[in-house]
C-alpha atoms as a printed R data frame, in Angstrom:
    type eleno elety resid chain resno       x      y      z
1   ATOM     1    CA   MET     A     1 -15.801 11.532 11.987
2   ATOM     2    CA   SER     A     2 -16.261 12.516 15.609
3   ATOM     3    CA   ASP     A     3 -13.403 11.900 18.022
4   ATOM     4    CA   GLY     A     4 -15.775 11.364 20.952
5   ATOM     5    CA   THR     A     5 -14.730 14.509 22.822
6   ATOM     6    CA   ALA     A     6 -17.733 16.622 21.814
7   ATOM     7    CA   THR     A     7 -19.604 17.908 24.828
8   ATOM     8    CA   PRO     A     8 -23.396 18.020 24.846
9   ATOM     9    CA   ALA     A     9 -25.049 21.393 24.457
10  ATOM    10    CA   PRO     A    10 -25.702 23.185 27.745
11  ATOM    11    CA   ILE     A    11 -29.192 24.207 28.794
12  ATOM    12    CA   ASN     A    12 -30.538 27.233 26.956
13  ATOM    13    CA   PRO     A    13 -29.811 30.348 29.072
14  ATOM    14    CA   TYR     A    14 -33.317 31.726 28.459
15  ATOM    15    CA   PHE     A    15 -34.853 28.498 29.776
16  ATOM    16    CA   VAL     A    16 -32.702 28.815 32.919
17  ATOM    17    CA   LEU     A    17 -33.760 32.457 33.238
18  ATOM    18    CA   GLY     A    18 -37.442 31.534 33.011
19  ATOM    19    CA   ALA     A    19 -37.096 28.752 35.554
20  ATOM    20    CA   ALA     A    20 -35.213 31.035 37.957
21  ATOM    21    CA   ILE     A    21 -37.945 33.663 37.684
22  ATOM    22    CA   VAL     A    22 -40.774 31.176 38.268
23  ATOM    23    CA   LEU     A    23 -39.198 29.211 41.117
24  ATOM    24    CA   PRO     A    24 -36.267 30.515 43.165
25  ATOM    25    CA   ALA     A    25 -33.127 28.345 42.984
26  ATOM    26    CA   SER     A    26 -34.508 26.151 40.209
27  ATOM    27    CA   GLY     A    27 -32.142 27.728 37.691
28  ATOM    28    CA   HIS     A    28 -29.178 26.758 39.840
29  ATOM    29    CA   VAL     A    29 -30.517 23.220 40.201
30  ATOM    30    CA   MET     A    30 -30.838 22.958 36.407
31  ATOM    31    CA   LEU     A    31 -27.226 24.090 36.061
32  ATOM    32    CA   GLY     A    32 -26.030 21.438 38.483
33  ATOM    33    CA   VAL     A    33 -25.147 23.724 41.390
34  ATOM    34    CA   PRO     A    34 -27.995 23.110 43.864
35  ATOM    35    CA   ALA     A    35 -25.883 24.133 46.862
36  ATOM    36    CA   ARG     A    36 -25.524 27.622 45.403
37  ATOM    37    CA   GLY     A    37 -29.297 27.807 44.899
38  ATOM    38    CA   LEU     A    38 -29.855 26.660 48.477
39  ATOM    39    CA   GLN     A    39 -27.539 29.404 49.723
40  ATOM    40    CA   PHE     A    40 -29.553 31.991 47.828
41  ATOM    41    CA   LEU     A    41 -32.788 30.581 49.293
42  ATOM    42    CA   PHE     A    42 -31.332 30.712 52.804
43  ATOM    43    CA   PHE     A    43 -30.334 34.356 52.455
44  ATOM    44    CA   MET     A    44 -33.682 35.231 50.842
45  ATOM    45    CA   VAL     A    45 -35.498 33.952 53.907
46  ATOM    46    CA   ILE     A    46 -33.087 35.521 56.399
47  ATOM    47    CA   LEU     A    47 -32.999 38.973 54.793
48  ATOM    48    CA   GLY     A    48 -36.741 38.897 54.142
49  ATOM    49    CA   TRP     A    49 -37.318 38.154 57.824
50  ATOM    50    CA   ILE     A    50 -34.880 40.880 58.924
51  ATOM    51    CA   THR     A    51 -36.541 43.523 56.791
52  ATOM    52    CA   THR     A    52 -39.959 42.607 58.192
53  ATOM    53    CA   LYS     A    53 -38.602 43.397 61.650
54  ATOM    54    CA   ILE     A    54 -37.090 46.773 60.727
55  ATOM    55    CA   ALA     A    55 -39.595 48.004 58.118
56  ATOM    56    CA   PRO     A    56 -42.318 50.419 59.181
57  ATOM    57    CA   ALA     A    57 -45.743 48.960 59.855
58  ATOM    58    CA   ASP     A    58 -47.376 50.875 56.994
59  ATOM    59    CA   ALA     A    59 -44.921 49.588 54.360
60  ATOM    60    CA   SER     A    60 -46.185 47.504 51.463
61  ATOM    61    CA   PHE     A    61 -45.586 43.766 51.200
62  ATOM    62    CA   ILE     A    62 -42.604 44.294 48.910
63  ATOM    63    CA   GLY     A    63 -41.279 46.997 51.207
64  ATOM    64    CA   ARG     A    64 -41.553 44.737 54.230
65  ATOM    65    CA   HIS     A    65 -39.700 41.911 52.456
66  ATOM    66    CA   ALA     A    66 -37.289 44.017 50.383
67  ATOM    67    CA   GLY     A    67 -34.201 42.116 51.534
68  ATOM    68    CA   GLY     A    68 -35.618 38.825 50.331
69  ATOM    69    CA   PHE     A    69 -36.650 40.312 46.993
70  ATOM    70    CA   LEU     A    70 -33.171 41.778 46.553
71  ATOM    71    CA   ILE     A    71 -31.530 38.383 47.001
72  ATOM    72    CA   TYR     A    72 -34.180 36.847 44.733
73  ATOM    73    CA   ALA     A    73 -33.193 39.298 41.991
74  ATOM    74    CA   PHE     A    74 -29.498 38.506 42.528
75  ATOM    75    CA   SER     A    75 -30.326 34.798 42.318
76  ATOM    76    CA   ILE     A    76 -32.056 35.237 38.964
77  ATOM    77    CA   LEU     A    77 -29.158 37.254 37.585
78  ATOM    78    CA   ASP     A    78 -26.604 34.760 38.881
79  ATOM    79    CA   ALA     A    79 -28.332 31.727 37.370
80  ATOM    80    CA   TYR     A    80 -28.666 33.476 34.018
81  ATOM    81    CA   ARG     A    81 -25.041 34.629 34.110
82  ATOM    82    CA   LEU     A    82 -23.800 31.097 34.809
83  ATOM    83    CA   ALA     A    83 -25.932 29.714 31.988
84  ATOM    84    CA   ARG     A    84 -24.682 32.363 29.536
85  ATOM    85    CA   ILE     A    85 -21.053 31.702 30.449
86  ATOM    86    CA   ARG     A    86 -21.464 27.945 30.011
87  ATOM    87    CA   HIS     A    87 -23.226 28.450 26.701
88  ATOM    88    CA   ALA     A    88 -20.545 30.862 25.431
89  ATOM    89    CA   ILE     A    89 -17.778 28.433 26.410
90  ATOM    90    CA   TRP     A    90 -19.587 25.599 24.633
91  ATOM    91    CA   VAL     A    91 -20.050 27.697 21.471
92  ATOM    92    CA   HIS     A    92 -16.400 28.731 21.538
93  ATOM    93    CA   LYS     A    93 -15.213 25.131 21.879
94  ATOM    94    CA   ALA     A    94 -17.581 23.943 19.147
95  ATOM    95    CA   ARG     A    95 -16.053 26.248 16.523
96  ATOM    96    CA   PRO     A    96 -13.244 24.797 14.453
97  ATOM    97    CA   ASP     A    97  -9.829 26.194 15.235
98  ATOM    98    CA   SER     A    98  -9.249 27.881 11.884
99  ATOM    99    CA   ASP     A    99  -7.975 31.296 12.923
100 ATOM   100    CA   SER     A   100  -5.102 32.026 15.232
101 ATOM   101    CA   ALA     A   101  -4.267 35.312 16.951
102 ATOM   102    CA   ASP     A   102  -2.113 36.571 14.083
103 ATOM   103    CA   GLY     A   103  -4.762 35.879 11.443
104 ATOM   104    CA   THR     A   104  -3.075 32.885  9.844
105 ATOM   105    CA   ALA     A   105  -4.727 29.524  9.632
106 ATOM   106    CA   SER     A   106  -3.359 26.944 12.040
107 ATOM   107    CA   PRO     A   107  -2.643 23.463 10.690
108 ATOM   108    CA   ASN     A   108  -4.693 20.574 12.044
109 ATOM   109    CA   ILE     A   109  -2.036 18.182 13.237
């Protein structure tokens, strides 16, 4: 009874989150946007390098590479956000269209 328009389930957002935490840009690759992941990697390296040049000599490792860690955190959040949005859209489309905005049931024509 399927009309052939059902879309496959997207990748679990928590799996994307875990992959993005373990390996930078891997969450974006899993979502099919590797160019976005590569951009994040590029800016991680650039800002990490910049902060090593302007950080004091007695700063910790994280302090010396704070710019790279900041972009890394943004990358994790971005991959998870994209996965959650795709999953929410898929769930919304998978529900039958039984309720309309005014609360009446819409006919299936």
